[in-house]
C-alpha positions, -999 to 999 in steps of 0.1 A, spaced: -242 472 160 -234 502 139 -262 515 119 -293 500 142 -317 525 152 -328 523 190 -355 543 208 -342 560 242 -350 528 262 -324 506 240 -298 532 239 -298 533 275 -293 499 279 -265 501 254 -253 526 268 -252 512 304 -232 480 288 -205 499 273 -200 522 304 -201 491 326 -177 470 304 -150 501 307 -156 516 340 -175 485 361 -207 490 380 -199 510 409 -187 540 384 -212 540 362 -246 566 372 -274 570 358 -264 604 347 -236 593 328 -257 568 312 -283 593 300 -256 612 287 -237 589 268 -272 573 253 -282 610 246 -315 607 262 -333 627 284 -321 624 319 -361 623 331 -366 593 311 -347 570 332 -372 567 361 -397 565 333 -380 534 317 -362 522 348 -385 524 376 -362 499 395 -337 525 390 -297 515 387 -304 478 398 -331 472 370 -309 491 344 -278 474 351 -297 440 353 -311 449 317 -277 458 303 -259 428 317 -292 410 301 -284 425 269 -248 416 266 -254 376 275 -281 381 245 -256 398 221 -229 375 231 -251 342 223 -263 357 190 -228 364 179 -221 326 180 -241 320 148 -224 347 131 -189 330 142 -201 301 127 -215 314 93 -181 330 87 -158 305 95 -133 292 65 -127 260 86 -155 249 108 -136 230 140 -139 236 176 -107 255 178 -117 282 148 -147 289 168 -130 296 198 -104 317 179 -132 338 166 -145 346 197 -112 356 207 -103 378 182 -134 399 186 -112 414 216 -78 413 198 -94 436 169 -108 458 193 -76 462 206 -59 470 177 -86 494 162 -89 511 196 -57 507 215 -74 496 247 -98 465 255 -128 470 274 -140 442 296 -168 422 294 -203 437 309 -214 403 324 -184 397 342 -178 431 351 -212 430 373 -199 396 386 -166 409 403 -178 447 410 -180 447 447 -207 475 440 -231 444 423 -262 433 441 -273 401 445 -301 406 417 -271 420 393 -247 388 402 -282 367 392 -288 385 360 -248 379 355 -260 341 356 -284 343 336 -265 363 308 -236 333 311 -262 307 308 -275 327 275 -242 330 260 -231 295 270 -260 273 254 -249 289 215 -215 279 225 -229 243 232 -252 240 202 -222 251 180 -197 224 197 -227 200 187 -229 207 152 -191 204 147 -188 171 161 -184 175 199 -206 151 218 -236 162 233 -224 157 269 -192 172 265 -208 202 248 -216 222 276 -185 217 300 -166 227 270 -183 259 262 -179 266 300 -141 260 296 -142 285 266 -161 310 282 -145 309 313 -109 311 299 -119 340 274 -130 359 302 -101 352 321 -80 361 294 -100 396 287 -93 405 326 -52 395 322 -53 414 291 -68 445 304 -42 447 335 -11 437 311 -21 463 282 -17 432 259 -34 409 239 -7 381 245 -34 366 274 -58 360 248 -40 350 216 -21 324 247 -54 310 256 -65 306 217 -35 287 208 -34 265 239 -71 256 241 -76 253 205 -61 214 202 -79 205 233 -114 216 219 -106 201 184 -97 165 202 -132 166 213 -147 162 181 -159 126 172 -147 111 135 -175 112 111 -178 78 115 -186 77 152 -210 108 153 -243 90 149 -233 74 184 -230 108 203 
């Protein structure tokens, strides 16, 4: 995301997502978002007349679109195009962050889901964001030879395993849960791929 020029509204949505992933919804205040985004505090009401709930909802939606959009980039960079390699790339995004920063932030979508301060509207936004993310993962699996009827269930498995591992890694202060799910889930994902001579049957 480096080098992207954003207006104040886009900066506040992005900043909200970053603060939520580190601190949760309850601990993320509107003033904190404005300060993080280097935006005028008075612009919050202008851009987000629905207040914090609107801002959080838009931040969660942004996170879902961002996660979904990264799937195509992961696919393009795969040296070996397999479901396990795709999942390893999804996991590596988080292990690389830990190695670079020494800390691991959470996922804004998951944070908004589990935070007791989140409203029904926020949880609905989180559900929509997961759908936005799951779609491209399922499409990628189909492209890699997984039957269409299995692609979405396996995409759900990949995302839920990743999210759970992120939570455990944050709790333990170690990326081991992430590397474990990548290693253990990989063979199951690859086993779902149809042989070349049967892909027309899917």
